[in-house]
N, C-alpha and C positions, 0 to 999 in steps of 0.2 A: 504494500500500500504506500502510495506516495505521501509526502508530508501534506500536500494540498488536499488529497482525499481525507487524510486524518483531520484536517481543519474542518471540512464539511461535516464529518461524522461528529466531531467534538461540539460543534455549534448546534447540530440537531439534537444531540443528547442533552445539551444544556437548556435549549429553548423549546424543544419539541416542535420546532418550525423548520421546514426545509430551507436550505441555504443554496442558492443558485450560483455560487461562486465557482470559478474555474481558472486554471492557469493556461496560458497559451504556449507553454514550453514543455509540458509533460509528455505530449504525444510526439516523440522523436520522428516517427515515420511521417506524420502529417507535416511537421515542420520542414523536414528535408524534401518532401514532395513539393511543397510550395517553393522552397529554395531552388530546387532543380528545375521545376516546370515554369515558374514565374520569375522570382528573383529573391535573393536573401533579404533584400531591403523591404520586401512585401510580405514576409512570413507572418507577421502579426495582423496587418491590416486585412489581408485576405481572410483570415479566420474571423475577424470582427465582422466582416461583411455578412457572415452566415449566422452570427449569434447575437449581435448587439441590439439591444432595445433602447428606445429613448428613456433617459433617466438612469440607465445603468451607470455604475461606478467603474471606471477603468483606471487601474493603478499601474503606472508605467515606471520601470526602474532602469536607470542608466547611470552608472558611476560617473561618467564624464558629463552626462546630459546631452551628448551629441550622437548617440547611436541612431543612425538613419532609420532602421527598422522600427525602433520605438517611437521616434518622432512622427513617422508616417501614420502609425496607429493612433497616436494622440490627436493628430490633425483630423483624421477620419472620425474619431470619437467626438471631438468638439463639433465637427460639422453635422453630426447626426444626433445631437441632443443628449449626449452622455455627459456625465460629470467626470472630469479627469483630475487625477492626483499624481504628480510626478515626484519621485524620489531620486535625488541626484547628489553628487558630491562636487569637489573641486569648485569651479566658479559657477556651476549650475548649468552651463551650456545653453543650448536652445530650449531644452526641456523646461528649464526654469522660466523661460519667457512665454511658452505656449500652453503649459498645463494650467488649468484653472486654480488648482491648489498645489502647493509645493512643500515638500519636506526636504530642505536643502541642508546638507552637512558641509559646512564651509571649511573643509580640510583638503589639503593636497596629498592625500594618502588613500588609495583605493581600499585597502583593508579596513581602515577606520570607518570610511564611508559605508562600506558593506556591513560592518558590524552594527553601526547605528541603524541602518535600514532593516537589518534582521531584528534588532530589538523593537523597532517600530512595528514590524509585522507581528511580533509576539504580543505587544500591547493591544493592537487592533483585535487579534484573536480573543484575548481575554475580555475585551470590551464586548465583543459580539456574543461570547459565551454567557456573559452575565447580563446581557441586554434585557432579558425578560424579567429579571429580578431586581435590576438596577443596583446590584451589589458590587462592590469592589473590595475583595477580601471579606472582612467581617463588618465593614462600615458601609452605610448607605451612601451612595454618591449622587448628590443632587444633579438633575439634568440627564441622568441615565447615560446610555452608550453614546448618544450624539455628542454630549459634552466631552465624554472620555476620549473620543477620537478626533476632536477639533485640532488640526495641525497647528494652528496659531497658539492655542493654549499650551500644547505640548512644547512648542518652541520656546514660549515665554518661561515656562516652568523649568526647562532644561538649559536655558540660556543660549539656545541655538538661534541662528538667523533663519527666518522663514520668509 
């Protein structure tokens, strides 16, 4: 079971509600079919064309913020009514400019940027798992999961630039 599948299962077990989240990188065969038959730059946008609904959240991760395949997917999502959240490091690149919401780790070290992005992912999963009870650990968290995953709040609390 992939970690992404585990996230869906964990959220369902916690909330008893289905979670329609997926990753566009787990199906290696599909990814390489698009890369070989269309182009590597379109591996994500071609998948979004088949599954994206208006209002969906698209989380884009690019350490440099300049990965062309990620940028094309974000532009497509923006143009088709999705909400986009970009996770980037270094100077943020183009992703920082075009994503509607950004978690920018302003460091010139890919490993540190990836570590912070990984922690952000764990925080989001915890928030989704506790969304139905609005609990964070043993304490009630006012505002529920929506407040918990506000990137601006997280940035302010952690002292990161967003």
